[in-house]
C-alpha positions as CSV (number, residue, x, y, z in Angstrom):
1,M,38.7,21.9,-46.4
2,V,40.0,21.7,-42.8
3,K,38.0,22.4,-39.7
4,E,38.6,22.1,-36.0
5,Y,36.0,20.7,-33.6
6,P,36.0,20.3,-29.8
7,A,36.6,16.6,-28.9
8,S,33.1,16.8,-27.3
9,Q,31.6,16.9,-30.8
10,Y,32.9,13.4,-31.5
11,E,29.5,12.1,-32.5
12,Y,29.2,14.7,-35.3
13,W,32.5,14.2,-37.0
14,H,32.3,10.4,-36.5
15,N,29.1,10.4,-38.5
16,E,30.7,12.5,-41.2
17,W,33.5,9.9,-41.3
18,V,31.1,7.0,-41.5
19,N,29.2,8.7,-44.4
20,K,32.5,9.2,-46.3
21,R,32.4,13.0,-46.1
22,V,35.6,13.3,-44.1
23,Q,39.1,12.4,-45.4
24,S,41.0,12.3,-42.1
25,V,40.7,13.1,-38.4
26,V,43.5,13.9,-36.0
27,C,42.4,14.3,-32.4
28,G,43.9,15.7,-29.2
29,D,42.1,18.3,-27.1
30,V,40.8,19.5,-30.4
31,C,39.9,17.3,-33.4
32,T,41.2,18.5,-36.8
33,V,38.9,17.2,-39.5
34,T,39.8,17.3,-43.2
35,H,36.7,17.3,-45.4
36,F,36.8,16.1,-49.0
37,T,36.5,18.8,-51.6
38,D,33.1,18.8,-53.2
39,W,31.1,20.7,-55.9
40,S,30.7,23.7,-53.6
41,T,34.5,24.3,-54.2
42,V,33.8,24.5,-57.9
43,A,30.9,26.9,-57.4
44,E,33.1,29.2,-55.2
45,F,35.9,29.2,-57.8
46,E,33.3,30.1,-60.5
47,K,32.0,33.0,-58.3
48,Q,35.5,34.4,-57.7
49,I,36.6,34.2,-61.3
50,A,33.3,35.9,-62.4
51,S,33.8,38.6,-59.9
52,F,37.4,39.3,-61.0
53,F,36.5,39.6,-64.7
54,G,33.2,41.5,-64.0
55,A,31.0,38.8,-65.5
56,P,27.5,37.8,-64.2
57,Y,28.3,34.1,-64.2
58,A,31.1,31.7,-64.9
59,V,31.1,27.9,-65.8
60,A,34.2,25.9,-64.9
61,V,35.3,23.4,-67.5
62,D,38.3,21.2,-68.1
63,S,39.9,23.3,-70.9
64,C,39.3,26.5,-72.8
65,T,38.9,24.6,-76.1
66,H,36.1,22.6,-74.6
67,G,34.5,25.8,-73.3
68,L,34.5,27.2,-76.8
69,E,33.0,24.0,-78.2
70,L,30.2,24.2,-75.6
71,C,29.4,27.8,-76.5
72,L,29.4,27.0,-80.2
73,R,27.0,24.2,-79.6
74,Y,24.8,26.2,-77.3
75,E,24.5,29.0,-79.8
76,N,24.0,26.7,-82.8
77,T,26.9,28.4,-84.5
78,I,27.3,27.7,-88.2
79,A,30.8,29.1,-88.8
80,I,33.9,30.1,-86.9
81,Y,36.5,32.8,-87.9
82,P,39.7,32.0,-86.1
83,P,42.8,34.1,-86.8
84,K,45.5,32.4,-88.8
85,R,47.8,32.7,-85.7
86,T,46.2,31.0,-82.8
87,Y,46.4,27.6,-81.0
88,L,45.8,24.5,-83.1
89,S,42.7,23.2,-81.3
90,V,40.6,26.2,-82.1
91,P,40.2,25.8,-85.9
92,M,40.0,22.0,-85.3
93,L,36.6,22.6,-83.7
94,A,35.1,23.3,-87.1
95,D,35.7,19.8,-88.3
96,K,34.7,18.3,-84.9
97,I,31.4,20.1,-84.8
98,G,30.7,20.1,-88.5
99,I,30.6,23.8,-89.1
100,K,32.4,26.2,-91.6
101,L,35.9,27.4,-91.0
102,V,36.8,30.8,-92.3
103,W,40.3,32.2,-91.5
104,D,40.8,35.7,-90.3
105,N,43.9,37.9,-90.6
106,V,43.3,39.8,-87.4
107,D,46.3,40.9,-85.3
108,W,44.9,40.2,-81.8
109,I,46.1,41.0,-78.3
110,S,45.0,38.8,-75.4
111,V,41.5,38.0,-76.8
112,Y,39.7,37.7,-80.2
113,Q,36.2,37.0,-81.4
114,L,35.8,33.5,-82.8
115,S,32.2,33.8,-83.8
116,I,29.4,36.3,-83.1
117,G,29.3,36.8,-79.3
118,I,31.9,34.1,-78.6
119,F,35.5,35.1,-77.6
120,D,38.6,33.1,-77.2
121,A,40.1,34.7,-74.1
122,A,42.6,31.9,-73.3
123,T,45.4,34.4,-72.7
124,L,43.4,37.2,-71.1
125,W,44.0,38.2,-67.5
126,R,42.6,41.6,-66.7
127,R,40.1,42.7,-64.0
128,N,36.7,43.8,-65.3
129,S,37.5,42.9,-68.9
130,Y,34.2,40.9,-69.5
131,Q,32.3,42.2,-72.5
132,K,28.6,42.5,-71.8
133,G,26.4,39.9,-73.3
134,A,29.3,37.7,-74.5
135,F,30.6,34.3,-73.9
136,M,34.3,34.5,-73.1
137,C,36.4,31.4,-72.6
138,L,39.5,31.5,-70.3
139,S,42.4,29.0,-70.0
140,F,44.2,27.8,-66.9
141,Q,46.6,25.5,-68.9
142,Y,50.0,25.3,-67.3
143,Q,51.5,28.2,-69.4
144,K,48.7,30.6,-68.6
145,H,48.7,33.3,-65.9
146,L,46.6,31.2,-63.5
147,S,48.4,27.9,-64.0
148,L,46.5,24.9,-62.9
149,G,47.9,22.3,-65.3
150,R,44.6,22.1,-67.1
151,G,41.3,23.8,-66.9
152,G,39.2,26.7,-68.2
153,M,36.2,28.9,-67.5
154,I,33.3,30.2,-69.6
155,L,32.2,33.8,-68.6
156,C,28.5,34.0,-69.5
157,P,25.9,36.7,-69.6
158,D,22.9,35.3,-67.6
159,E,21.6,32.5,-65.3
160,Q,19.9,30.7,-68.2
161,S,23.1,30.2,-70.2
162,Y,25.0,29.4,-67.0
163,N,22.5,26.6,-66.0
164,Q,22.5,25.1,-69.5
165,L,26.2,25.3,-70.1
166,K,26.8,23.8,-66.7
167,K,24.7,20.8,-67.6
168,M,26.3,20.5,-71.0
169,S,29.7,20.4,-69.4
170,Y,28.7,17.6,-67.0
171,D,27.1,14.9,-69.1
172,G,23.8,16.6,-69.0
173,R,23.8,16.4,-65.2
174,V,23.2,18.9,-62.4
175,P,26.3,18.8,-60.1
176,G,25.8,17.5,-56.5
177,I,22.9,15.2,-57.3
178,P,23.4,11.5,-58.1
179,W,22.8,11.1,-61.8
180,R,20.5,8.1,-61.2
181,E,18.2,10.4,-59.4
182,Q,17.9,12.9,-62.3
183,D,15.8,12.8,-65.4
184,I,18.4,14.0,-67.9
185,D,17.0,16.4,-70.5
186,T,20.2,17.8,-72.0
187,M,22.9,16.4,-74.3
188,G,26.1,16.6,-72.3
189,Y,29.8,16.3,-72.7
190,H,32.4,15.1,-70.2
191,Y,34.1,18.5,-69.9
192,Y,33.7,19.4,-66.2
193,M,36.3,20.8,-63.9
194,T,37.0,18.6,-60.9
195,P,36.7,19.9,-57.3
196,E,40.4,19.2,-56.8
197,T,41.3,21.5,-59.7
198,A,39.0,24.2,-58.4
199,A,40.5,23.9,-55.0
200,L,44.0,24.5,-56.5
201,G,42.5,27.5,-58.4
202,L,41.2,29.1,-55.2
203,Q,44.6,28.5,-53.6
204,K,46.6,30.2,-56.4
205,L,44.1,32.9,-57.3
206,P,45.3,35.6,-54.8
207,E,48.8,35.4,-56.2
208,A,47.5,35.5,-59.8
209,I,45.5,38.6,-59.0
210,A,48.5,40.3,-57.4
211,T,50.9,39.5,-60.2
212,P,51.1,41.4,-63.5
213,P,50.3,39.0,-66.4
214,R,52.2,38.3,-69.5
215,I,50.5,39.9,-72.6
216,W,50.0,37.4,-75.4
217,T,49.5,38.4,-79.0
218,W,49.1,36.8,-82.5
219,E,52.9,37.0,-82.8
220,D,53.3,34.2,-80.2
221,Y,51.7,31.7,-82.6
222,P,52.7,30.4,-86.1
223,D,50.6,30.8,-89.2
224,L,48.4,27.6,-89.1
225,T,47.3,28.0,-92.7
226,K,50.9,27.0,-93.7
227,M,50.6,23.6,-92.0
228,K,49.8,20.5,-94.1
229,L,46.6,19.9,-92.3
230,W,45.0,23.1,-93.6
231,Q,46.6,23.0,-97.0
232,K,44.5,20.1,-98.2
233,P,42.2,20.8,-101.1
């Protein structure tokens, strides 16, 4: 974040520099001050993604797969029903979490239901496509429409689930508060999105909104059940 201050406000931005909240300062008649990105950048990215998809809330995470995992843990899911044609990491969640894997033959387009109320929306990019009451996990992996290299988002139905999933994604912590000052009450996972990734997302979002997306389907993926891993007795 870059801001300009009159040189007369030296005392203000110098204090910001001393307190390590400023990355650089270039001064002439006007001082150009570059602030570090912080957790407010992540919050703003979450708000803008939620608004585009028409969801009440959105939780930024480091990948779609981790977003799905958090939702499955949050909902205490006992089984998942991935299509035979999807990305590898999705059915692998069954073994990771210790739940039942049941293959589905569904021919999906852009999004499919993984378990009751939980959707793998990794390839979905459509305004106001949120399904009321659901958890929908998006991907910002480099091949996806909003390409950030890595990252994802959980569209969620209410403030309670947002707050809990947010803590679960961040080692049980509330962002923006030093963890030593918190009494952690939630089992957490190291799945958060960094402010730098969120800043890139905000930068690229307008172009992504203005550009028609590729439509992904089951036909873009091989039949996973034919792979050796899932042919074991």
